[in-house]
C-alpha positions, 0 to 999 in steps of 0.5 A: 500500500502506497504511503500518503504524502507527508503533508496534506492540505486542510481540505484533503485531510477533512475529506479523507477523515470524513470519507472514512467515518461515512463508510462506517455508517449503515445505509439505512441510518436516518438523516441527522437533524440540523439547524442552519443559518445564512452566511451574510455580507457584513462590515466589520473592523479590527477591534480592541477590548477595554474594561468598562463599568455599568453606570446610571445616567441619573445618580444623585445625592438629593439635598434638602432645601430647608433646615430642621429635624428629620421626621422620615426618610424612605427605606433603602431599596424603595422605588420612587417616581419623579416628584415622589417624597423621599424625606420629610423635615418637621414643619412646625418651626417652618409654620411659625416662621411663615406666620411671623412673616405674614404678621410683619407684612400686615403690620407694614401694609398698615404703616404704608396705608397711614403714610400714604394718607399723611403724604396726601394731607401734607400735599393738601396743606402745601397747596394751601400754604399752611405746611412747609415743603420740608414736612412734605418731603419728610412724609414722602421719604418715610412713605417710600422707606415703608414701601421698601420695608413692605416689599422686603417683608413680602419676600421674607413671607414668600421664602417662608412659604417656599420653605414650608412647601419644601419640607418634603424632599422630592426625587428629581427623577424616577429610581430607587433609594440606594442609601440613606444619608441621614436618619429620622431624628437627626438635624438637617442643615439646608443643603444637606444630603438626605438620600442617594437616588439611582435611576436603574432603568437608564443605564449606560457603559462608560469606558476609557478607549484608545484615541485610535478608536475615537477616530473610528466612532461617532455618536449613534454607532454600535459597540459590543459589550461583554458582561460577566458570564460572557453575555454579549450585548450591543450598546449605542454610543451616546457620547464621546468626550472630546478630551483625551488623557495625556498619560493613557492616551485615551478618551471616555466613551458613553454607550447606552444599554437597553433598559434594565439590562445589567446592574449599576457598578458591574464590570464589563468589557467593551470592544471598539474599532481601531481601523476602518470597517471592511466588507466580509462574509460572516457566519454565526459563531456556533457554525465554526468547527474547531478541529486539529486540521483547522477551522471549517463549517458545514454548508448545506446545498440545495439538495440538503446534502452537507459539504465541509468547507475549510475556512479561516476565522477572522474578525468578530462582532457579537455572535458573528465571525468573519470567515475567509474560504468558499462561502458566499452570502446566503449560503446555509451553514449548520449552527446546531448538529454539526458535531457528528455530521459527515460530508456527503450526508443528507440532512433534515433541517429542523429550523433556519435561524438568524445569527442571534436567533434562539435555536429550537430544543432537540437539534443536534 
């Protein structure tokens, strides 16, 4: 028996091994069940992966606008709506201040009314020549100062009523209480923080990306984000901060996640392009068969017969992998059931899926 050449091409090795395995199968064996997807034409680019974090677009330590003893603070974890009460300051002293300001306004209104009459009387006497000009000027001056005092008192009353109305601290946006920064019974100064509120629905990823990546991205582009456990999602670039760090030569990326996808503070990995995109043929990641001889995919022809096609895997985007080989857009490739499949076998197609579609149970 003539010996095989020392080195064979990947295609020849695949064909030789597959033919030997196929010869061992019985002629009456049922066709294997597979799930297929279509190879697609995509635009992909070289990427770099950088660490990032999940943050909320709205994360605030909400401050009080009044001083006083705290009566109540929302519990940690409590959901709040925009405008919902998260803390309450005792309003007794605030009510007293408002009543005192109101009394001061009434007193000054009475004084202004008296001085208005006094000015009118002095003007009448001056016209008759029975009052000096000096007394008229003095009456007008006292009236004008009283009017200013009244205007100031009204402002004090307005502020007292404002404080009374803001004895309840409101949430500026919807979210959850994640920390109580003061407890009931403690005295709160004006401007003091009462609770931390985080909007757990409006999430985004922040990451420091290389300057080379900034040149390849713009607002509205999609980037790939990988979370703990390998879950991969897409995120829309919301902002690229146009200031680079002089030490790390990086700039901040902000990309919006779907509502409620992950938790605030979670560590993630962000893949960003470092070169312009190029046109490639892509298949789902599950279609790639990794063997000692190299990478390959099973292509299903029009007669539902499997053909093993050697490929060279390249760029990845989410669940798609760019491949170089004998594939064309629209070719059907096996994504489930290809582990034991052999070239030349006729298959039964259970379903056809998109690159990221769910695979029916029972295939493969």
